[in-house]
C-alpha positions as CSV (number, residue, x, y, z in Angstrom):
1,X,-9.8,-34.6,24.7
2,X,-8.7,-34.9,28.3
3,X,-6.5,-32.2,29.6
4,X,-4.0,-32.1,32.4
5,X,-3.0,-29.4,35.0
6,X,0.8,-29.4,35.2
7,X,3.3,-26.8,36.6
8,X,6.4,-26.8,34.5
9,X,9.5,-24.9,35.6
10,X,11.9,-23.1,33.2
11,X,14.1,-26.3,33.6
12,X,11.2,-28.4,32.4
13,X,10.8,-26.2,29.4
14,X,14.5,-26.2,28.7
15,X,14.5,-30.0,28.8
16,X,11.6,-30.1,26.5
17,X,13.2,-27.7,24.0
18,X,16.7,-29.6,24.2
19,X,15.0,-32.9,23.4
20,X,13.1,-31.4,20.4
21,X,16.4,-29.9,19.2
22,X,17.9,-33.4,19.4
23,X,14.9,-34.9,17.7
24,X,15.1,-32.5,14.9
25,X,18.8,-33.5,14.3
26,X,17.7,-37.1,13.7
27,X,14.3,-36.5,12.0
28,X,15.2,-38.5,8.7
29,X,11.9,-38.6,6.7
30,X,10.4,-35.8,8.7
31,X,9.0,-35.2,12.1
32,X,6.2,-37.7,11.9
33,X,8.6,-40.6,12.0
34,X,9.7,-39.4,15.4
35,X,6.1,-39.7,16.8
36,X,6.9,-42.7,19.0
37,X,9.8,-41.0,20.7
38,X,7.7,-37.8,21.1
39,X,4.9,-39.8,22.8
40,X,7.5,-41.5,25.0
41,X,8.9,-38.2,26.1
42,X,5.6,-36.2,26.4
43,X,3.1,-38.8,27.8
44,X,5.2,-41.7,29.3
45,X,8.2,-40.0,30.7
46,X,7.1,-36.6,31.9
47,X,3.2,-36.8,31.7
48,X,3.0,-33.3,30.1
49,X,0.3,-34.6,27.6
50,X,-2.4,-37.2,27.7
51,X,-2.6,-39.9,24.9
52,X,-5.7,-38.2,23.6
53,X,-4.0,-34.8,23.4
54,X,-0.9,-36.4,21.6
55,X,-3.1,-38.2,18.9
56,X,-5.5,-35.3,18.4
57,X,-2.6,-33.0,17.8
58,X,-1.3,-35.2,15.0
59,X,-4.6,-35.9,13.5
60,X,-5.8,-32.1,13.5
61,X,-2.6,-31.1,11.9
62,X,-2.6,-33.8,9.3
63,X,-6.2,-32.9,8.4
64,X,-5.1,-29.1,8.0
65,X,-3.6,-27.8,4.8
66,X,0.1,-27.1,5.1
67,X,3.3,-29.0,6.2
68,X,2.9,-32.0,8.3
69,X,5.4,-30.4,10.9
70,X,2.4,-28.4,12.2
71,X,1.6,-31.1,14.7
72,X,4.7,-30.1,16.6
73,X,3.2,-26.7,17.2
74,X,-0.1,-28.3,18.5
75,X,2.1,-30.5,20.9
76,X,3.7,-27.4,22.2
77,X,0.4,-25.4,22.4
78,X,-1.2,-28.4,24.4
79,X,1.7,-28.5,26.8
80,X,1.4,-24.8,27.3
81,X,-2.4,-25.1,27.9
82,X,-1.8,-27.8,30.4
83,X,0.7,-25.5,32.1
84,X,-2.0,-23.1,32.7
85,X,-2.6,-20.4,30.1
86,X,-2.8,-19.3,26.6
87,X,0.5,-17.3,27.1
88,X,2.2,-20.5,27.8
89,X,0.5,-22.2,24.8
90,X,1.8,-19.6,22.4
91,X,5.3,-20.0,24.1
92,X,5.1,-23.8,23.7
93,X,3.8,-23.7,20.2
94,X,6.6,-21.3,19.1
95,X,9.4,-22.9,21.2
96,X,8.8,-26.4,19.9
97,X,8.4,-25.3,16.2
98,X,11.8,-23.5,16.4
99,X,13.5,-26.3,18.1
100,X,12.1,-28.8,15.6
101,X,12.8,-26.7,12.5
102,X,16.2,-25.0,13.2
103,X,18.7,-27.9,13.5
104,X,17.2,-29.9,10.6
105,X,16.9,-26.8,8.3
106,X,20.5,-26.0,8.9
107,X,21.5,-29.7,8.1
108,X,19.3,-29.7,5.0
109,X,20.8,-26.6,3.5
110,X,24.3,-27.8,4.3
111,X,23.9,-31.3,3.1
112,X,21.9,-30.2,0.0
113,X,25.1,-28.2,-1.2
114,X,27.3,-31.2,-0.4
115,X,25.2,-33.6,-2.1
116,X,24.7,-31.4,-5.2
117,X,28.5,-31.4,-5.6
118,X,29.1,-35.1,-4.7
119,X,25.9,-36.9,-5.9
120,X,27.6,-38.8,-8.6
121,X,29.8,-40.7,-6.0
122,X,28.7,-44.3,-5.2
123,X,28.7,-43.8,-1.6
124,X,26.2,-40.9,-1.8
125,X,24.0,-42.9,-4.0
126,X,24.2,-46.0,-1.8
127,X,23.4,-43.7,1.5
128,X,20.3,-42.4,-0.2
129,X,19.0,-45.8,-1.2
130,X,19.8,-47.2,2.2
131,X,17.8,-44.5,4.0
132,X,14.6,-45.4,2.1
133,X,13.7,-48.6,4.0
134,X,14.6,-46.9,7.3
135,X,12.3,-43.9,6.6
136,X,9.5,-46.4,5.6
137,X,9.9,-48.3,8.8
138,X,9.9,-45.3,11.0
139,X,6.6,-44.1,9.3
140,X,5.1,-47.5,9.9
141,X,6.1,-47.2,13.6
142,X,4.5,-43.9,13.8
143,X,1.3,-45.2,12.2
144,X,1.3,-48.0,14.7
145,X,1.7,-45.6,17.6
146,X,-1.5,-43.6,16.4
147,X,-3.4,-46.8,15.7
148,X,-2.8,-48.0,19.4
149,X,-3.7,-44.8,21.1
150,X,-7.1,-45.1,22.7
151,X,-7.7,-48.6,21.5
152,X,-7.3,-52.0,22.9
153,X,-6.2,-55.0,20.9
154,X,-9.0,-56.9,19.3
155,X,-11.7,-55.4,21.3
156,X,-11.6,-52.3,19.0
157,X,-11.9,-54.2,15.8
158,X,-13.9,-51.4,14.0
159,X,-10.8,-49.2,14.4
160,X,-8.5,-51.9,12.8
161,X,-11.1,-52.5,10.0
162,X,-11.1,-48.8,9.2
163,X,-7.2,-48.8,9.2
164,X,-7.0,-51.7,6.9
165,X,-9.7,-50.4,4.5
166,X,-8.0,-47.0,4.4
167,X,-4.6,-48.4,3.7
168,X,-6.1,-50.5,0.8
169,X,-7.7,-47.5,-0.6
170,X,-4.6,-45.5,-0.4
171,X,-2.5,-48.2,-2.0
172,X,-5.0,-49.4,-4.6
173,X,-7.9,-47.1,-4.9
174,X,-8.3,-43.9,-6.7
175,X,-10.2,-42.0,-3.9
176,X,-8.6,-38.6,-2.9
177,X,-7.2,-38.3,0.5
178,X,-9.5,-35.5,1.3
179,X,-12.5,-37.9,1.1
180,X,-10.8,-40.4,3.3
181,X,-10.3,-37.7,5.9
182,X,-13.9,-36.5,5.6
183,X,-15.2,-40.1,6.1
184,X,-13.0,-40.5,9.3
185,X,-14.2,-37.2,10.6
186,X,-17.8,-38.2,10.0
187,X,-17.5,-41.6,11.6
188,X,-15.8,-40.0,14.6
189,X,-18.2,-37.0,15.0
190,X,-21.3,-39.2,14.6
191,X,-20.1,-41.7,17.1
192,X,-20.2,-44.5,14.6
193,X,-16.6,-45.0,15.5
194,X,-15.7,-44.4,19.0
195,X,-13.8,-45.8,21.9
196,X,-16.1,-47.8,24.2
């Protein structure tokens, strides 16, 4: 995983935290659906992370037990390490987790109370049904972002084959997700599946 050497000012950190506060406020379906926007901010716009650091943060957090929001802490950790020290890494991890959790948590608590009182209304039911395809589309966009990191179109057909087989096994197979993660880790660790 390639690293960067960056020098972030307090204004840069404030910009980063403000962006994650805003992302938290629109995270319908969880933070994973915001992965394309996070990548655009961290990799393309500001260059605070590399593509490899971005995808590794998500993959490691998804393989670990616990909530899938943990990848946000790893993003902050890697930005902090790129900024020069473990002190910045701890700060980055804590700052981005708080920024990602605070607005959405406050909205969920207040909205849950409102929906509990008004869930019988047709407009509320219609809203919940209408949000389902949007969340699915955002998850697909996040998957596409991860699939394209470090690969190039058809030249990396083994990646696409593994992706297709995994989707098939998840949809129609009876194999536990742990085994799929273990197989992916084995393929990557042994070099059987690597970027040329």
